[in-house]
TORZAGU-398904 format. One record per atom (N, C-alpha, C): z, y, x; residue in one letter. Coordinates in pm, 1 decimal. Atoms other than C-alpha are relative to their C-alpha. Layout:
BEGIN
PT        zz        yy        xx  residuo
PT         Z         Y         X        A
...
# end
This chain:
BEGIN
PT        zz        yy        xx  residuo
PT      64.9    -130.2       2.9        M
PT   -2008.8   -1878.6    -792.1        M
PT      94.2     105.6     -57.6        M
PT     -89.4     -97.0      62.4        R
PT   -1751.9   -1710.0   -1016.8        R
PT     110.4      44.0      95.2        R
PT    -106.4     -36.0     -94.5        A
PT   -1478.2   -1722.0    -747.5        A
PT     -50.7     101.4     101.4        A
PT      56.5     -94.9     -96.0        A
PT   -1709.3   -1542.2    -504.3        A
PT     -12.6     138.7     -62.1        A
PT      11.6    -129.5      67.0        L
PT   -1776.1   -1267.8    -758.5        L
PT     137.3      62.9     -18.5        L
PT    -134.8     -52.2      18.1        T
PT   -1405.0   -1234.3    -830.7        T
PT      53.7      55.0     131.1        T
PT     -47.3     -46.9    -130.4        Q
PT   -1319.2   -1206.3    -460.0        Q
PT     -72.5     128.2      38.9        Q
PT      76.0    -121.4     -30.8        E
PT   -1597.3    -950.5    -414.9        E
PT      53.4     118.0     -80.3        E
PT     -53.8    -107.2      83.1        A
PT   -1458.6    -747.4    -705.7        A
PT     135.1      46.9      52.6        A
PT    -129.5     -37.0     -56.1        V
PT   -1111.6    -756.1    -547.8        V
PT     -19.7      92.3     119.8        V
PT      18.2     -75.3    -123.1        L
PT   -1246.5    -618.0    -221.0        L
PT     -64.6     136.2     -22.7        L
PT      71.3    -124.9      22.6        V
PT   -1458.3    -339.4    -374.0        V
PT      94.2     113.1     -41.6        V
PT     -87.7    -104.1      53.3        S
PT   -1183.9    -148.9    -558.2        S
PT     118.1      24.4      92.5        S
PT    -117.4     -32.3     -80.3        G
PT    -906.4      35.0    -374.2        G
PT     130.3     -26.5     -73.5        G
PT    -122.7      21.3      75.8        E
PT    -657.8     -17.1    -656.4        E
PT      39.7    -146.2       6.0        E
PT     -45.5     137.6      -2.0        G
PT    -441.1    -325.4    -631.3        G
PT     133.9     -15.8      68.2        G
PT    -121.8      36.7     -70.7        I
PT    -156.3    -502.6    -456.1        I
PT     -37.3     -23.8     145.9        I
PT      32.6       2.6    -142.5        W
PT    -159.5    -458.5     -78.3        W
PT     123.7     -37.3      82.1        W
PT    -107.3      17.7     -97.1        T
PT      50.9    -575.4     216.5        T
PT     -27.0      93.9     116.5        T
PT      13.5     -94.7    -110.2        G
PT     117.3    -333.9     501.6        G
PT      57.6     -54.9     128.8        G
PT     -48.5      36.6    -132.8        E
PT     166.3    -382.3     873.4        E
PT      -8.7     122.7      90.5        E
PT       8.0    -101.2    -104.6        I
PT     242.4    -149.5    1162.8        I
PT      -1.3     -71.3     134.0        I
PT       6.3      59.0    -132.8        Y
PT     173.5    -214.5    1527.7        Y
PT     117.7      52.8      81.1        Y
PT    -120.1     -36.4     -74.8        G
PT     504.1    -215.0    1715.5        G
PT       0.1     -62.2     138.5        G
PT      -8.1      50.5    -136.7        P
PT     624.7    -321.7    2059.2        P
PT     -23.8    -150.5      11.8        P
PT      19.2     145.4      -3.4        Y
PT     597.4    -691.9    1964.9        Y
PT    -125.7     -43.6     -74.2        Y
PT     123.0      31.0      72.6        G
PT     259.2    -673.4    1791.5        G
PT       8.2      47.1    -144.2        G
PT       4.6     -39.9     140.6        W
PT     182.6    -648.3    1419.8        W
PT     125.9     -46.0     -71.9        W
PT    -123.1      26.4      73.5        E
PT     494.5    -626.9    1201.0        E
PT     -20.1      32.7    -147.3        E
PT       6.5     -22.7     143.6        N
PT     521.9    -655.7     823.7        N
PT      76.7     126.9     -35.8        N
PT     -72.5    -119.6      47.2        C
PT     611.5    -324.7     657.8        C
PT      -1.0       9.5    -151.9        C
PT     -20.9       0.1     143.2        G
PT     607.3    -428.8     293.8        G
PT    -119.8     -29.9     -86.6        G
PT     100.2      20.0     104.4        V
PT     412.8    -468.4     -26.9        V
PT     -16.7     133.1     -72.5        V
PT      30.6    -130.6      57.9        Y
PT     242.3    -169.4    -187.5        Y
PT     -91.8     -14.4    -120.3        Y
PT      88.7     -12.0     116.0        I
PT      87.6     -91.0    -524.1        I
PT     -78.2     129.5      19.9        I
PT      87.7    -116.5     -12.9        I
PT    -209.0     143.3    -493.4        I
PT     -77.7       9.9    -130.5        I
PT      61.9     -13.7     131.7        E
PT    -321.8     275.4    -829.1        E
PT      -5.4     145.8     -41.4        E
PT      19.5    -132.2      60.9        R
PT    -462.6     596.0    -980.9        R
PT      59.5     113.4      82.5        R
PT     -46.1    -107.3     -86.2        G
PT    -380.5     813.4    -682.3        G
PT     141.4     -15.6      51.9        G
PT    -137.3      23.8     -46.4        L
PT     -28.9     669.7    -627.8        L
PT       5.8    -118.3      95.2        L
PT     -26.8     109.3     -93.8        M
PT      90.1     453.0    -339.1        M
PT     151.5     -20.7      -0.6        M
PT    -142.1      28.6      15.5        L
PT     428.7     288.5    -406.6        L
PT      30.8    -135.9      61.8        L
PT     -35.1     130.0     -55.2        G
PT     605.9      12.2    -217.7        G
PT     117.1       6.1      94.2        G
PT    -107.1       8.8     -97.0        G
PT     841.2     -94.5      54.0        G
PT      32.5    -143.9      33.1        G
PT     -47.1     133.9     -33.3        N
PT    1039.0    -390.6     180.2        N
PT     151.3      -4.3     -13.6        N
PT    -144.7      13.9      15.4        D
PT    1400.2    -502.4     219.5        D
PT      79.5     111.3      66.5        D
PT     -71.4    -107.9     -68.9        R
PT    1486.1    -193.7     430.3        R
PT     -42.6     140.9     -39.9        R
PT      45.3    -134.8      35.4        H
PT    1283.7      95.3     291.0        H
PT     -85.8      -2.6    -126.3        H
PT      98.5     -17.5     105.6        Y
PT    1085.5     228.4      -1.7        Y
PT     -84.5     121.3      34.1        Y
PT      94.1    -108.9     -26.8        S
PT     784.5     456.9      10.6        S
PT     -69.8      39.9    -129.1        S
PT      73.8     -50.7     114.5        A
PT     609.0     675.0    -243.2        A
PT     -89.9     112.4      48.5        A
PT      90.0    -106.3     -41.2        G
PT     307.2     895.0    -203.9        G
PT    -123.6       6.4     -86.9        G
PT     128.5     -17.7      67.5        R
PT     -32.2    1008.2    -320.2        R
PT    -110.9     -27.2     100.1        R
PT     112.6      31.9     -88.8        Y
PT    -363.1     888.6    -180.8        Y
PT    -130.1      51.3     -59.4        Y
PT     136.5     -36.0      39.4        R
PT    -729.6     980.6    -190.1        R
PT     -93.5     -94.1      74.4        R
PT     102.2      85.9     -59.8        L
PT   -1018.4     740.7    -128.3        L
PT    -134.6      65.5     -25.0        L
PT     130.4     -64.2       8.4        T
PT   -1349.6     913.1     -53.9        T
PT     -97.7     -85.4      79.7        T
PT      86.5      95.5     -69.3        G
PT   -1616.5     657.2      22.8        G
PT      87.9    -104.4      66.4        G
PT     -85.6      92.8     -75.4        K
PT   -1450.1     449.8     297.6        K
PT     123.4      67.4      57.2        K
PT    -112.1     -74.4     -59.5        D
PT   -1208.6     725.1     405.5        D
PT     121.2      -0.8     -91.5        D
PT    -125.6       8.1      73.7        F
PT    -849.8     669.0     292.2        F
PT      99.8      95.0      64.3        F
PT    -103.7     -88.9     -51.4        E
PT    -581.6     935.2     324.6        E
PT     114.3       4.0    -100.7        E
PT    -117.8      -3.8      86.6        A
PT    -225.9     932.7     189.4        A
PT     107.2      87.0      63.1        A
PT    -120.1     -73.4     -39.7        N
PT      73.0    1166.2     208.7        N
PT     117.0     -78.1     -59.2        N
PT    -102.3      95.3      42.2        V
PT     380.2     943.6     194.7        V
PT     139.0      46.1      43.4        V
PT    -140.9     -23.3     -28.5        F
PT     758.1     987.2     180.7        F
PT      67.3    -136.5       4.6        F
PT     -71.9     127.5     -11.4        S
PT     974.8     693.8     301.1        S
PT     147.8      25.1      19.2        S
PT    -145.5      -8.6     -11.9        H
PT    1347.8     633.5     280.8        H
PT      54.9    -137.8      36.1        H
PT     -68.2     124.6     -35.8        F
PT    1548.4     364.7     460.6        F
PT     127.3     -10.6     -81.3        F
PT    -124.6      20.3      73.1        H
PT    1823.7     220.5     242.1        H
PT      93.3     -90.9      77.6        H
PT     -85.0      71.6     -94.0        G
PT    1963.3      22.8     532.1        G
PT       4.9      81.9     127.9        G
PT      -0.7     -68.0    -129.4        R
PT    1995.7     106.1     897.9        R
PT    -141.0      50.2      30.1        R
PT     135.3     -52.2     -24.4        P
PT    1703.4     336.5     983.8        P
PT     -60.2     -55.1     128.6        P
PT      76.2      43.2    -116.4        R
PT    1437.7     233.2    1230.2        R
PT     -58.2     123.8      66.4        R
PT      60.7    -112.3     -71.2        T
PT    1308.2     465.7    1498.6        T
PT    -151.3      -4.8     -20.0        T
PT     144.4     -16.1      19.3        L
PT     959.9     585.2    1402.2        L
PT     -37.3     140.8      42.1        L
PT      48.7    -130.0     -46.4        F
PT     759.4     870.9    1550.1        F
PT      98.5      63.5      98.3        F
PT     -95.3     -51.8     -97.6        G
PT    1026.9     903.3    1819.1        G
PT     125.9      57.0     -61.3        G
PT    -117.3     -53.0      68.8        E
PT    1291.8     990.0    1559.8        E
PT      73.2    -113.2     -71.3        E
PT     -84.6      98.3      67.0        H
PT    1580.4     791.9    1408.8        H
PT      55.9      66.1    -126.3        H
PT     -35.2     -71.9     123.3        Q
PT    1592.6     928.1    1052.0        Q
PT       6.4     -96.2    -118.1        Q
PT      -4.9      80.8     121.9        K
PT    1687.8     781.6     713.4        K
PT    -119.7      26.3     -91.1        K
PT     118.1     -30.8      79.9        Q
PT    1395.4     958.5     549.6        Q
PT     -98.6      80.5      82.2        Q
PT     104.6     -67.8     -75.8        F
PT    1066.0    1086.8     678.2        F
PT    -127.2       4.5     -82.7        F
PT     132.1     -11.8      62.7        E
PT     717.8    1190.3     572.6        E
PT    -105.4     -33.0     103.4        E
PT     111.2      23.9     -90.5        F
PT     387.7    1084.0     719.7        F
PT    -131.6       8.6     -75.4        F
PT     135.8       1.7      53.4        V
PT      14.7    1111.2     667.2        V
PT     -66.7    -125.3      54.3        V
PT      71.7     121.0     -36.9        L
PT    -179.7     787.1     668.8        L
PT    -148.7      31.2     -11.7        L
PT     144.8     -22.2       1.4        S
PT    -547.1     824.3     764.1        S
PT     -67.4    -125.2      51.6        S
PT      68.8     120.0     -44.7        G
PT    -784.8     533.4     788.6        G
PT    -130.6     -20.6     -72.1        G
PT     126.4      37.0      60.7        E
PT   -1098.5     359.1     679.4        E
PT      15.1    -133.5     -70.2        E
PT      -6.3     124.1      76.6        M
PT   -1129.2      93.8     409.5        M
PT    -132.9     -73.3       9.3        M
PT     118.7      84.9      -3.8        A
PT   -1373.5    -192.3     458.1        A
PT      42.5    -143.9     -25.9        A
PT     -24.2     141.2      29.3        D
PT   -1376.9    -545.1     313.8        D
PT     146.0     -29.6     -33.8        D
PT    -136.2      23.9      44.7        G
PT   -1032.6    -513.2     154.7        G
PT     107.2      26.4     103.2        G
PT     -97.9     -34.0    -103.9        V
PT    -860.5    -379.7     467.2        V
PT      -9.7     149.6      28.5        V
PT      -6.6    -139.1     -44.6        I
PT    -747.4     -25.6     546.1        I
PT      58.8      -3.3     139.8        I
PT     -51.4     -10.0    -136.9        E
PT    -713.1      26.9     920.2        E
PT       7.8     146.7      34.5        E
PT     -15.6    -140.9     -30.2        G
PT    -574.7     354.1    1040.2        G
PT     122.0      30.4      82.5        G
PT    -113.3     -48.6     -77.8        E
PT    -289.4     553.0    1177.9        E
PT      89.9      84.6     -89.0        E
PT     -99.0     -83.1      67.6        M
PT      28.5     708.9    1044.5        M
PT      44.4     107.1      98.9        M
PT     -46.4    -110.7     -84.4        R
PT     130.6    1050.0    1179.3        R
PT     101.5      83.1     -75.3        R
PT    -102.3     -86.6      57.8        S
PT     439.3    1258.4    1115.9        S
PT     -44.6     145.0      12.6        S
PT      32.1    -142.3     -12.3        P
PT     378.7    1626.5    1034.9        P
PT      87.5      68.9     106.0        P
PT     -91.1     -57.1     -99.1        N
PT     678.3    1700.4    1262.4        N
PT     -36.6     -38.2     143.7        N
PT      37.5      48.8    -133.3        R
PT     535.6    1500.9    1555.6        R
PT    -143.4     -53.3      -4.8        R
PT     138.3      44.2      20.0        P
PT     155.8    1491.2    1515.6        P
PT     -59.3     -78.0     116.9        P
PT      52.4      75.9    -114.3        R
PT     104.1    1345.2    1864.6        R
PT      50.7    -143.7       2.9        R
PT     -57.9     134.8       3.8        S
PT     312.8    1036.0    1782.3        S
PT     -60.7     -78.4    -114.9        S
PT      65.7      79.5     102.6        G
PT      78.4     808.4    1589.9        G
PT      41.3    -146.0       7.4        G
PT     -30.4     142.3       8.1        I
PT     147.1     453.0    1474.5        I
PT    -118.2     -69.0     -66.5        I
PT     110.3      76.5      59.6        R
PT    -138.9     209.1    1416.2        R
PT      51.8     -77.6    -119.9        R
PT     -39.4      74.6     119.0        C
PT    -130.1      47.8    1074.3        C
PT    -122.1     -65.0     -63.3        C
PT     106.7      60.1      80.2        R
PT    -331.9    -178.1     849.7        R
PT      60.4     -52.5    -129.5        R
PT     -38.7      45.6     132.3        F
PT    -311.7    -265.5     483.1        F
PT    -108.0     -95.9     -47.2        F
PT      93.5     102.4      45.1        T
PT    -471.7    -577.4     336.0        T
PT      17.3     -20.3    -149.5        T
PT      -6.0      18.4     144.8        K
PT    -558.3    -605.0     -31.6        K
PT      17.6    -147.3     -31.4        K
PT     -30.3     138.0      35.6        R
PT    -412.0    -921.3    -183.2        R
PT     -44.0     -35.5    -141.3        R
PT      36.5      30.0     139.0        A
PT    -493.1    -888.7    -555.0        A
PT     -32.8     128.3     -73.9        A
PT      19.9    -109.6      94.1        N
PT    -624.5    -666.9    -828.3        N
PT     124.0      13.0     -85.1        N
PT    -108.5     -18.4      95.7        L
PT    -372.8    -520.4   -1069.1        L
PT     -39.8     -65.3    -131.4        L
PT      34.6      60.5     129.5        P
PT    -349.4    -695.5   -1406.8        P
PT     -57.2     105.7     -94.0        P
PT      53.0     -91.0     101.3        R
PT    -547.3    -542.2   -1687.7        R
PT     111.8      35.7     -95.7        R
PT    -103.8     -40.4      96.1        S
PT    -329.4    -342.8   -1919.6        S
PT     -54.7     -12.4    -140.7        S
PT      36.2       5.7     141.1        E
PT    -331.9    -393.5   -2292.1        E
PT     117.5      55.8     -79.1        E
PT    -111.2     -50.8      80.0        P
PT    -128.8    -238.6   -2570.4        P
PT     106.5    -107.7     -19.6        P
PT    -112.0      93.0      11.8        L
PT     214.9    -398.8   -2603.5        L
PT     -10.9     -86.7    -124.5        L
PT       9.8      76.3     125.1        E
PT     147.2    -505.8   -2963.8        E
PT     -95.0    -119.1      17.0        E
PT      96.6     108.4     -20.1        I
PT    -155.9    -713.6   -2857.2        I
PT      60.9    -107.3      89.5        I
PT     -63.8      96.0     -90.3        A
PT      37.7    -877.1   -2573.8        A
PT     106.0     -81.3     -74.6        A
PT    -103.4      70.6      77.2        E
PT     327.0    -963.6   -2810.2        E
PT     -62.3     -98.9     -97.7        E
PT      67.9      91.1      92.3        Q
PT      85.5   -1116.2   -3064.1        Q
PT     -52.7    -122.1      73.3        Q
PT      54.3     110.3     -78.1        R
PT     -76.8   -1327.6   -2794.0        R
PT     111.7     -96.8      40.4        R
PT    -113.0      83.6     -40.6        V
PT     262.4   -1454.3   -2673.6        V
PT      53.5     -78.1    -119.7        V
PT     -55.2      68.8     117.7        S
PT     385.1   -1535.1   -3025.4        S
PT     -94.6    -110.4     -48.0        S
PT      95.6     104.7      39.7        R
PT      62.0   -1730.4   -3101.2        R
PT       7.2    -118.1      94.0        R
PT      -0.3     110.4     -96.1        S
PT      86.6   -1934.2   -2782.3        S
PT     131.2     -78.2      -2.7        S
PT    -128.2      71.3       3.1        S
PT     454.0   -2023.5   -2835.3        S
PT      26.9     -64.4    -135.8        S
PT     -25.2      47.0     136.5        G
PT     423.0   -2111.5   -3205.1        G
PT     -79.4    -116.3     -32.5        G
# end
């Protein structure tokens, strides 16, 4: 019973650790791991990093994101750029955000995307309490 409640709690909150995918010419492709917390969306993968701000209103999710490729850039939105901005708009249900990314420069070029929540973020505690807990468990 407790595991079911924990899983339900993970799915209810938008804050947490998420994996992202975009729909490309070969189907769904991994586009990284993202931390979504307190209005910030931060993440990336081995080729890019992204940072932005999001808003969750009911089930509606919207984020303004800046991404930068630190390797060879990939063509997105019909452009081959090292850095770009996009707006992510979608709907969150059952721990999944399904939506579309659109570039402000090319609003007709949308890319389907989905983000799946994998875990809640750890609870934060003051550093002194964490250090005391560690010293008690190792002593």
